TIKE-434100 format. One record per residue (C-alpha): residue number from 1; residue in one letter; chain; x, y, z. Coordinates in steps of 0.05 Angstrom, whole numbers, always signed. Each point is the difference from the previous one (the first is absolute). Layout:
BEGIN
+--------+-------+------+--------+--------+--------+
: vodren : vexti : tigu :     xx :     yy :     zz :
+--------+-------+------+--------+--------+--------+
:    NUM :     a :    A :      X :      Y :      Z :
...
+--------+-------+------+--------+--------+--------+
//
This chain:
BEGIN
+--------+-------+------+--------+--------+--------+
: vodren : vexti : tigu :     xx :     yy :     zz :
+--------+-------+------+--------+--------+--------+
:      1 :     m :    A :   +319 :   -361 :   +109 :
:      2 :     r :    A :    -72 :    -22 :     -9 :
:      3 :     h :    A :    -67 :    +34 :    -13 :
:      4 :     f :    A :    -34 :    +18 :    +65 :
:      5 :     g :    A :    +66 :    -12 :    +35 :
:      6 :     h :    A :    -10 :    +64 :    +39 :
:      7 :     i :    A :    -60 :    -30 :    +34 :
:      8 :     a :    A :    +10 :    -37 :    +66 :
:      9 :     p :    A :     +7 :    -76 :    -11 :
:     10 :     a :    A :    -60 :    -14 :    +45 :
:     11 :     v :    A :    -44 :    +46 :    -40 :
:     12 :     r :    A :    +25 :    -29 :    -65 :
:     13 :     s :    A :    -17 :    -69 :    +25 :
:     14 :     d :    A :    -72 :    +22 :    +12 :
:     15 :     l :    A :     -5 :    +31 :    -70 :
:     16 :     f :    A :    +31 :    -53 :    -44 :
:     17 :     f :    A :    -17 :    -71 :    -18 :
:     18 :     q :    A :    +67 :     -2 :    -37 :
:     19 :     e :    A :    +50 :    +56 :    +17 :
:     20 :     p :    A :    +39 :    +37 :    -54 :
:     21 :     c :    A :    +68 :    -30 :    -15 :
:     22 :     a :    A :    +66 :    +34 :    +17 :
:     23 :     f :    A :    +42 :    +27 :    -58 :
:     24 :     d :    A :    +59 :    +46 :    -12 :
:     25 :     a :    A :    +36 :    +34 :    -58 :
:     26 :     d :    A :    +33 :    -66 :    -19 :
:     27 :     s :    A :    -65 :    -39 :     -6 :
:     28 :     p :    A :    -19 :    -28 :    -68 :
:     29 :     a :    A :    -28 :    +50 :    -49 :
:     30 :     s :    A :    -66 :    -37 :     -3 :
:     31 :     v :    A :    -10 :    +13 :    +75 :
:     32 :     l :    A :    +23 :    +72 :     -2 :
:     33 :     s :    A :    -44 :    +19 :    -60 :
:     34 :     a :    A :    -61 :    -26 :    +37 :
:     35 :     a :    A :    +21 :    +31 :    +66 :
:     36 :     l :    A :    +12 :    +73 :    -23 :
:     37 :     g :    A :    -68 :    +20 :    +26 :
:     38 :     a :    A :    -10 :    +75 :     +9 :
:     39 :     t :    A :    +64 :    +29 :    -29 :
:     40 :     l :    A :     +8 :    +68 :    +34 :
:     41 :     y :    A :    +33 :    +55 :    -41 :
:     42 :     s :    A :    +41 :    +55 :    +33 :
:     43 :     p :    A :    +37 :    +59 :    -32 :
:     44 :     a :    A :    +75 :    -12 :     +4 :
:     45 :     t :    A :     +9 :    +72 :    +24 :
:     46 :     r :    A :    -28 :    -13 :    +70 :
:     47 :     p :    A :    +54 :    +22 :    +50 :
:     48 :     r :    A :    -19 :    -54 :    +51 :
:     49 :     l :    A :    -12 :    -55 :    -51 :
:     50 :     a :    A :    +36 :    -54 :    +41 :
:     51 :     d :    A :    -45 :    +16 :    +60 :
:     52 :     d :    A :    -61 :     -4 :    -46 :
:     53 :     v :    A :    +21 :    -68 :    -27 :
:     54 :     i :    A :    +10 :    -29 :    +70 :
:     55 :     k :    A :    -66 :    +29 :    +25 :
:     56 :     q :    A :    -40 :    -28 :    -59 :
:     57 :     a :    A :    +32 :    -68 :     +8 :
:     58 :     a :    A :    -24 :     -1 :    +72 :
:     59 :     r :    A :    -70 :    +15 :    -25 :
:     60 :     g :    A :     -3 :    -59 :    -48 :
:     61 :     v :    A :    +28 :    +28 :    -65 :
:     62 :     v :    A :    +40 :    -53 :    -37 :
:     63 :     s :    A :    +19 :    +36 :    -64 :
:     64 :     m :    A :    +19 :    +73 :    -14 :
:     65 :     v :    A :    +21 :    +40 :    -61 :
:     66 :     l :    A :    +46 :    +60 :    +11 :
:     67 :     c :    A :    -17 :    +45 :    -58 :
:     68 :     l :    A :    +47 :    +42 :    -43 :
:     69 :     e :    A :    -52 :    +11 :    -55 :
:     70 :     d :    A :    -67 :    +34 :     -2 :
:     71 :     s :    A :     -6 :    +12 :    +75 :
:     72 :     i :    A :    +57 :    +50 :     +0 :
:     73 :     d :    A :    +17 :    +62 :    -41 :
:     74 :     d :    A :    +52 :     -6 :    -56 :
:     75 :     s :    A :    +46 :    +47 :    +38 :
:     76 :     e :    A :     +0 :    -46 :    +61 :
:     77 :     v :    A :    +27 :    -63 :    -33 :
:     78 :     a :    A :    +74 :     +9 :    +17 :
:     79 :     g :    A :    -15 :    +17 :    +72 :
:     80 :     a :    A :    -49 :    -58 :     +6 :
:     81 :     e :    A :    +54 :    -48 :    -25 :
:     82 :     e :    A :    +49 :    +26 :    +53 :
:     83 :     n :    A :    -54 :     -7 :    +52 :
:     84 :     l :    A :    -13 :    -73 :    -19 :
:     85 :     v :    A :    +74 :    -16 :     +8 :
:     86 :     r :    A :     -1 :    +31 :    +70 :
:     87 :     q :    A :    -65 :    -33 :    +21 :
:     88 :     f :    A :    +21 :    -69 :    -24 :
:     89 :     a :    A :    +65 :     +6 :    +39 :
:     90 :     d :    A :    -42 :    +19 :    +61 :
:     91 :     l :    A :    -46 :    -60 :     -8 :
:     92 :     d :    A :    +59 :    -46 :    -10 :
:     93 :     a :    A :    +33 :    +25 :    +64 :
:     94 :     r :    A :    -63 :    -10 :    +41 :
:     95 :     g :    A :    -15 :    -71 :    -23 :
:     96 :     g :    A :    -67 :    -33 :    +15 :
:     97 :     e :    A :    -56 :    -24 :    -44 :
:     98 :     l :    A :    -17 :    +44 :    -60 :
:     99 :     p :    A :    -52 :     -2 :    -55 :
:    100 :     l :    A :    +20 :    -20 :    -70 :
:    101 :     l :    A :    +30 :    +65 :    -26 :
:    102 :     f :    A :     -3 :    +23 :    -73 :
:    103 :     i :    A :    +23 :    +65 :    -32 :
:    104 :     r :    A :    -40 :    +31 :    -56 :
:    105 :     v :    A :    +49 :    +31 :    -49 :
:    106 :     r :    A :     -9 :    +45 :    -60 :
:    107 :     e :    A :    +55 :    -25 :    -47 :
:    108 :     p :    A :    +40 :    -64 :     -7 :
:    109 :     h :    A :    +67 :    +30 :    +20 :
:    110 :     q :    A :    -28 :    +15 :    +69 :
:    111 :     i :    A :     -3 :    -75 :    +15 :
:    112 :     t :    A :    +74 :    -14 :     -7 :
:    113 :     d :    A :    +20 :    +67 :    +30 :
:    114 :     l :    A :    -43 :     -9 :    +62 :
:    115 :     v :    A :    +22 :    -71 :    +13 :
:    116 :     r :    A :    +73 :    +23 :     -5 :
:    117 :     r :    A :    -13 :    +59 :    +47 :
:    118 :     l :    A :    -39 :    -41 :    +50 :
:    119 :     g :    A :    +60 :    -46 :    +10 :
:    120 :     d :    A :    -11 :    -52 :    +54 :
:    121 :     s :    A :    -69 :    +27 :    +17 :
:    122 :     a :    A :    -24 :    -21 :    -69 :
:    123 :     r :    A :    -12 :    -68 :    +33 :
:    124 :     l :    A :    -64 :    +31 :    +29 :
:    125 :     l :    A :    -27 :    +13 :    -70 :
:    126 :     s :    A :    -47 :    -50 :    -33 :
:    127 :     g :    A :     -4 :    +35 :    -67 :
:    128 :     f :    A :    -24 :    +57 :    -43 :
:    129 :     v :    A :    -66 :    +26 :    -26 :
:    130 :     l :    A :     +4 :    +18 :    -73 :
:    131 :     p :    A :    -47 :    +56 :    -24 :
:    132 :     k :    A :    -36 :     +7 :    -67 :
:    133 :     f :    A :    +23 :    -69 :    -21 :
:    134 :     t :    A :     -2 :    -17 :    -73 :
:    135 :     q :    A :    +45 :    -46 :    -41 :
:    136 :     e :    A :    +42 :    +59 :    -23 :
:    137 :     r :    A :     +9 :    +29 :    +70 :
:    138 :     g :    A :     -2 :    -67 :    +36 :
:    139 :     v :    A :    +60 :    -35 :    -32 :
:    140 :     p :    A :    +51 :    +52 :    +24 :
:    141 :     f :    A :    -31 :     -2 :    +69 :
:    142 :     m :    A :     +6 :    -76 :     +3 :
:    143 :     e :    A :    +71 :     +1 :    -26 :
:    144 :     a :    A :    +19 :    +51 :    +53 :
:    145 :     l :    A :    -33 :    -44 :    +53 :
:    146 :     a :    A :    +40 :    -61 :    -22 :
:    147 :     e :    A :    +64 :    +41 :     +1 :
:    148 :     a :    A :    -15 :    +25 :    +71 :
:    149 :     e :    A :    -16 :    -70 :    +22 :
:    150 :     r :    A :    +67 :    -26 :    -25 :
:    151 :     a :    A :    +38 :    +58 :    +32 :
:    152 :     g :    A :    -35 :     -7 :    +67 :
:    153 :     g :    A :     -1 :    -76 :     +1 :
:    154 :     r :    A :    -72 :     +0 :    +24 :
:    155 :     r :    A :    -67 :    -16 :    -32 :
:    156 :     l :    A :    -39 :    +61 :    -21 :
:    157 :     f :    A :    -72 :     +0 :    -25 :
:    158 :     a :    A :    -36 :    +46 :    -48 :
:    159 :     m :    A :    -71 :    +25 :     +6 :
:    160 :     p :    A :    -18 :    +33 :    -67 :
:    161 :     v :    A :    -56 :    +52 :     +2 :
:    162 :     l :    A :    -48 :     -4 :    -59 :
:    163 :     e :    A :    -23 :    +72 :    -10 :
:    164 :     s :    A :    +24 :    +24 :    -68 :
:    165 :     p :    A :    -46 :    +34 :    -51 :
:    166 :     e :    A :    +15 :    -56 :    -50 :
:    167 :     l :    A :    -34 :    -48 :    +47 :
:    168 :     l :    A :    -60 :    +45 :    +10 :
:    169 :     h :    A :    -15 :    +21 :    -71 :
:    170 :     l :    A :    -43 :    -51 :    -37 :
:    171 :     e :    A :    +38 :     +3 :    -66 :
:    172 :     t :    A :    +67 :    -18 :    +33 :
:    173 :     r :    A :    -22 :    -42 :    +60 :
:    174 :     h :    A :     +3 :    -70 :    -29 :
:    175 :     e :    A :    +68 :    +10 :    -31 :
:    176 :     a :    A :    +27 :    +32 :    +63 :
:    177 :     l :    A :    -26 :    -58 :    +42 :
:    178 :     r :    A :    +30 :    -50 :    -48 :
:    179 :     k :    A :    +68 :    +33 :     +6 :
:    180 :     i :    A :     -4 :     +7 :    +75 :
:    181 :     a :    A :    -19 :    -73 :     +6 :
:    182 :     s :    A :    +60 :    -20 :    -41 :
:    183 :     t :    A :    +47 :    +43 :    +42 :
:    184 :     v :    A :    -24 :    -22 :    +69 :
:    185 :     d :    A :     +1 :    -73 :    -23 :
:    186 :     t :    A :    +73 :     +8 :    -21 :
:    187 :     y :    A :    +17 :    +25 :    +70 :
:    188 :     r :    A :    -52 :    -43 :    +37 :
:    189 :     d :    A :    +47 :    -20 :    +56 :
:    190 :     r :    A :    +10 :    +72 :    +20 :
:    191 :     i :    A :    -73 :    +24 :     -5 :
:    192 :     l :    A :    -32 :     -2 :    +69 :
:    193 :     a :    A :    -66 :    +33 :    -19 :
:    194 :     l :    A :    -31 :    +48 :    -50 :
:    195 :     r :    A :    -31 :    +64 :    +27 :
:    196 :     l :    A :    -55 :    +42 :    -32 :
:    197 :     g :    A :     +8 :    +76 :     -5 :
:    198 :     v :    A :    -73 :    +19 :     -2 :
:    199 :     t :    A :    +13 :    +73 :    +19 :
:    200 :     d :    A :    +40 :     +8 :    -64 :
:    201 :     f :    A :    -55 :    -34 :    -40 :
:    202 :     c :    A :    -51 :    +50 :    +27 :
:    203 :     s :    A :    +47 :    +58 :    -11 :
:    204 :     a :    A :     +3 :    -13 :    -74 :
:    205 :     y :    A :    -74 :    +17 :     -5 :
:    206 :     g :    A :     -4 :    +52 :    +56 :
:    207 :     l :    A :    -39 :    -48 :    +45 :
:    208 :     r :    A :     +1 :    -12 :    +75 :
:    209 :     r :    A :    -47 :    -49 :    +35 :
:    210 :     a :    A :    -39 :    +25 :    +59 :
:    211 :     p :    A :     +6 :    -34 :    +69 :
:    212 :     d :    A :    -66 :    -36 :    -11 :
:    213 :     m :    A :    +24 :    -30 :    -66 :
:    214 :     t :    A :    +49 :    -57 :    -13 :
:    215 :     a :    A :    +49 :     -7 :    -57 :
:    216 :     y :    A :    -49 :    -49 :    -30 :
:    217 :     d :    A :    -53 :    +54 :     -6 :
:    218 :     v :    A :    +45 :    +39 :    -48 :
:    219 :     r :    A :    -11 :    -40 :    -63 :
:    220 :     i :    A :    +63 :    +22 :    -36 :
:    221 :     v :    A :    +41 :    -24 :    +59 :
:    222 :     s :    A :    -38 :    -64 :    +12 :
:    223 :     d :    A :     +8 :    -19 :    -73 :
:    224 :     v :    A :    +76 :     +7 :     +6 :
:    225 :     i :    A :     +1 :    -41 :    +64 :
:    226 :     a :    A :    -40 :    -55 :    -34 :
:    227 :     d :    A :    +47 :     -2 :    -59 :
:    228 :     v :    A :    +62 :     -1 :    +44 :
:    229 :     v :    A :    -27 :    -58 :    +40 :
:    230 :     n :    A :    -22 :    -35 :    -64 :
:    231 :     v :    A :    +71 :     +2 :    -28 :
:    232 :     l :    A :    +45 :     +1 :    +62 :
:    233 :     g :    A :    -41 :    -32 :    +56 :
:    234 :     r :    A :    -18 :    -68 :    -28 :
:    235 :     a :    A :     -3 :    -60 :    +47 :
:    236 :     d :    A :    +34 :    -47 :    -50 :
:    237 :     g :    A :    +71 :    +11 :    +26 :
:    238 :     t :    A :    +15 :    +58 :    -46 :
:    239 :     g :    A :    -31 :    +54 :    +43 :
:    240 :     f :    A :    +27 :    +47 :    +53 :
:    241 :     t :    A :    -26 :    +29 :    +65 :
:    242 :     i :    A :    -34 :    +66 :    -17 :
:    243 :     t :    A :    -13 :    +48 :    +57 :
:    244 :     g :    A :    -60 :    +45 :    +11 :
:    245 :     p :    A :     +0 :    +75 :    -16 :
:    246 :     v :    A :    +12 :    +54 :    +50 :
:    247 :     w :    A :    -56 :    +29 :    +42 :
:    248 :     e :    A :    +10 :    +76 :     +5 :
:    249 :     y :    A :    -46 :    +20 :    +59 :
:    250 :     f :    A :    +14 :     +2 :    +74 :
:    251 :     r :    A :    -14 :    +39 :    +63 :
:    252 :     l :    A :    +54 :    +25 :    +47 :
:    253 :     q :    A :    -38 :    +31 :    +57 :
:    254 :     e :    A :    -44 :    -55 :    +29 :
:    255 :     r :    A :    +13 :    -69 :    +28 :
:    256 :     m :    A :    -35 :    -53 :    -39 :
:    257 :     f :    A :    -28 :    -33 :    +62 :
:    258 :     k :    A :    -19 :    +29 :    +67 :
:    259 :     p :    A :    +51 :    -17 :    +54 :
:    260 :     q :    A :    -49 :    -47 :    +36 :
:    261 :     l :    A :    -12 :    -39 :    -64 :
:    262 :     r :    A :    +74 :     -6 :    -13 :
:    263 :     r :    A :    +10 :    -29 :    +70 :
:    264 :     s :    A :    -57 :    -50 :     -6 :
:    265 :     p :    A :     -4 :    -23 :    -73 :
:    266 :     f :    A :    -34 :    -66 :    +14 :
:    267 :     l :    A :    -56 :    +23 :    +46 :
:    268 :     e :    A :    -69 :    -21 :    -24 :
:    269 :     g :    A :    -41 :    +51 :    -37 :
:    270 :     r :    A :    +58 :    +42 :    -24 :
:    271 :     a :    A :     +0 :    -23 :    -73 :
:    272 :     e :    A :    -51 :    +51 :    -25 :
:    273 :     e :    A :    +34 :    +57 :    +37 :
:    274 :     l :    A :    +66 :    -20 :    -31 :
:    275 :     r :    A :    -30 :     -2 :    -70 :
:    276 :     t :    A :    -30 :    +69 :    +11 :
:    277 :     a :    A :    +68 :    +27 :    +22 :
:    278 :     l :    A :    +31 :    -27 :    -64 :
:    279 :     i :    A :    -52 :    +34 :    -44 :
:    280 :     e :    A :     +7 :    +66 :    +37 :
:    281 :     h :    A :    +74 :     -2 :    -15 :
:    282 :     d :    A :    -11 :     -2 :    -75 :
:    283 :     l :    A :    +25 :    -71 :     -3 :
:    284 :     d :    A :    -64 :    -30 :    -28 :
:    285 :     g :    A :    +26 :    +12 :    -71 :
:    286 :     l :    A :    +67 :    -30 :    +18 :
:    287 :     l :    A :    -32 :    -62 :    +27 :
:    288 :     r :    A :    -42 :     -9 :    -62 :
:    289 :     e :    A :    +60 :    +10 :    -44 :
:    290 :     i :    A :    +41 :    -52 :    +38 :
:    291 :     d :    A :    -56 :    -50 :    -10 :
:    292 :     l :    A :     -3 :    +17 :    -74 :
:    293 :     d :    A :    +76 :     -6 :     -6 :
:    294 :     r :    A :     -3 :    -72 :    +22 :
:    295 :     a :    A :    -61 :    -16 :    -42 :
:    296 :     n :    A :    +38 :    +26 :    -61 :
:    297 :     g :    A :    +64 :    -41 :    +13 :
:    298 :     l :    A :    +42 :    +51 :    +38 :
:    299 :     l :    A :    +37 :    -13 :    +66 :
:    300 :     g :    A :    +28 :    +53 :    +46 :
:    301 :     k :    A :     -6 :    +75 :     -9 :
:    302 :     t :    A :    +40 :    +64 :     -7 :
:    303 :     c :    A :    -12 :    +44 :    +61 :
:    304 :     i :    A :    +20 :    +72 :    +13 :
:    305 :     h :    A :    -25 :     +5 :    +72 :
:    306 :     p :    A :    +10 :    -46 :    +60 :
:    307 :     s :    A :    -75 :     -1 :    +15 :
:    308 :     h :    A :    -10 :    -42 :    -63 :
:    309 :     v :    A :    +46 :    -57 :    +21 :
:    310 :     a :    A :    -43 :    -35 :    +52 :
:    311 :     p :    A :    -63 :     -3 :    -44 :
:    312 :     v :    A :    +40 :    -29 :    -58 :
:    313 :     h :    A :    +31 :    -53 :    +44 :
:    314 :     a :    A :    -65 :    -17 :    +36 :
:    315 :     l :    A :    -36 :    -11 :    -66 :
:    316 :     s :    A :    +57 :    -43 :    -25 :
:    317 :     v :    A :     -9 :    -53 :    +53 :
:    318 :     v :    A :    -33 :    -62 :    -27 :
:    319 :     s :    A :    -67 :    -16 :    +32 :
:    320 :     h :    A :    -11 :    -69 :    +30 :
:    321 :     e :    A :    -53 :    -13 :    -53 :
:    322 :     e :    A :    +48 :    +17 :    -58 :
:    323 :     f :    A :    +53 :    -43 :    +31 :
:    324 :     s :    A :    -47 :    -59 :     +8 :
:    325 :     d :    A :    -22 :     +5 :    -72 :
:    326 :     a :    A :    +72 :     +5 :    -26 :
:    327 :     q :    A :    +21 :    -60 :    +40 :
:    328 :     d :    A :    -59 :    -42 :    -24 :
:    329 :     i :    A :    +14 :    +18 :    -73 :
:    330 :     l :    A :    +74 :    -18 :     +5 :
:    331 :     r :    A :     -7 :    -67 :    +36 :
:    332 :     p :    A :    +41 :    -52 :    -38 :
:    333 :     e :    A :    -60 :    -45 :     -9 :
:    334 :     r :    A :    -34 :    +57 :    -38 :
:    335 :     g :    A :    +53 :     +0 :    -54 :
:    336 :     g :    A :    -47 :    -28 :    -51 :
:    337 :     g :    A :    -49 :    +57 :     +6 :
:    338 :     g :    A :    -73 :     -1 :    +17 :
:    339 :     v :    A :    -47 :    +44 :    +41 :
:    340 :     l :    A :    -10 :     +0 :    +75 :
:    341 :     r :    A :    -42 :    +37 :    +49 :
:    342 :     s :    A :    +41 :    +48 :    +43 :
:    343 :     s :    A :    +13 :    -18 :    +73 :
:    344 :     y :    A :    -41 :    +62 :    +17 :
:    345 :     t :    A :    -57 :    -30 :    -42 :
:    346 :     n :    A :    -13 :    +66 :    -35 :
:    347 :     k :    A :    +34 :     -7 :    -68 :
:    348 :     m :    A :    +25 :    -46 :    -54 :
:    349 :     n :    A :    +74 :    -13 :     -5 :
:    350 :     e :    A :    +19 :    -25 :    -69 :
:    351 :     v :    A :    +69 :    -31 :     +5 :
:    352 :     k :    A :    +32 :    +16 :    -67 :
:    353 :     p :    A :    -26 :    +71 :    -13 :
:    354 :     h :    A :    +12 :    +21 :    +73 :
:    355 :     r :    A :    +70 :    -31 :     +7 :
:    356 :     a :    A :    +39 :    +63 :    -19 :
:    357 :     w :    A :    -42 :    +41 :    +49 :
:    358 :     a :    A :    +13 :    -51 :    +55 :
:    359 :     e :    A :    +75 :     +1 :    -12 :
:    360 :     r :    A :     +2 :    +76 :     +3 :
:    361 :     t :    A :    -43 :     -1 :    +63 :
:    362 :     l :    A :    +48 :    -47 :    +35 :
:    363 :     r :    A :    +59 :    +43 :    -19 :
:    364 :     r :    A :    -36 :    +60 :    +31 :
:    365 :     a :    A :    -17 :    -43 :    +61 :
:    366 :     e :    A :    +74 :    -16 :    +10 :
:    367 :     v :    A :    +21 :    +73 :     +6 :
:    368 :     f :    A :    -62 :    +33 :    +28 :
:    369 :     g :    A :    -29 :    -57 :    +40 :
:    370 :     v :    A :    -69 :    -30 :     +7 :
:    371 :     a :    A :    -51 :    +31 :    +47 :
:    372 :     r :    A :    -38 :    -41 :    +49 :
:    373 :     a :    A :    -71 :    -16 :    -21 :
:    374 :     d :    A :    -30 :    +53 :    +45 :
:    375 :     v :    A :    +51 :    +54 :    -16 :
:    376 :     g :    A :    -11 :    +51 :    -56 :
:    377 :     f :    A :    +31 :    +63 :    -28 :
:    378 :     v :    A :    -24 :    +46 :    +56 :
:    379 :     e :    A :    +32 :    -43 :    +54 :
:    380 :     l :    A :    +66 :     -5 :    -39 :
:    381 :     l :    A :     +2 :    +75 :    -13 :
:    382 :     a :    A :    -17 :    +19 :    +71 :
:    383 :     a :    A :    +53 :    -46 :    +29 :
:    384 :     s :    A :    +52 :    +29 :    -48 :
:    385 :     l :    A :    -17 :    +72 :    +21 :
:    386 :     a :    A :     -4 :    -17 :    +74 :
:    387 :     e :    A :    +74 :    -16 :     +3 :
+--------+-------+------+--------+--------+--------+
//
């Protein structure tokens, strides 16, 4: 699979200076963690879940979480587990390209039990999402994952969700972060990414952000995000990929773009109309939050509606200007440091301080591609939705 792989090759060629790379479930963890993109969550109770997975893959989704936790009622868990076993068997029988598939469990024993019950179709599973992750809860989860991996003979990844009250409350946050850091470092080879449970953070204080506000406007949440990145997102080789929080708002009744705009995404003069369509669909807040995610060191995003996927992916593409700066900074002859004017002649590139940024930018460029100099977010988004 590849990002924007659902777009016709000729259109992709017009959009990208460097196209996104191909990857699959067996690719290196460093590639997969950067490539997660918009991870689409779906309740494991859905009766046509296999159809949903195939449909979303055809629309450009590359990672999905099938949820047994907060998205379903406590009384539905047993039925949802049985449904997962049936749906995985269905997917296995159909074959074809699928997204990276993860199951969000409630308790450690579900990991080993589900891998056993899935049988041969467990080969479609990339790993598990571990809720309310702390050191105390996390170790049993990770031990169960290792046991399931040995039993199934296949690599399985963990994506812990950081959302516990200990992490939110000021008097316990630093100690909780220290313990979490120790735990995920112990199991580093199995940790694909860390996810942020901002809805749970808000819940602890009876808060809910409005559609015109981002997670970074809620100070108690932004403070936690900053501390998590500070401890767990460092660029010195000790950090992990940390994904952006969920965006809760969507519209079901209207198309995002008028049909004529979807058919002709590159016609001159359409950009402002496309931007207006985005704002009218309550996505202005989402777009601002995605920008702020990246500015604060996060990559990818938890999504609960398919309409969020294309904006996340379009804003993850590296611009030609960013790519040029990163390449200039990382040229071998620049190893000694120094300052140089950017190739776009609009900024200073300081080799040593900007090196970590440049390395991260090229990793993102590998999996999301580099846009042509005259291609921006609107063109990328319109092309994604036109398919």
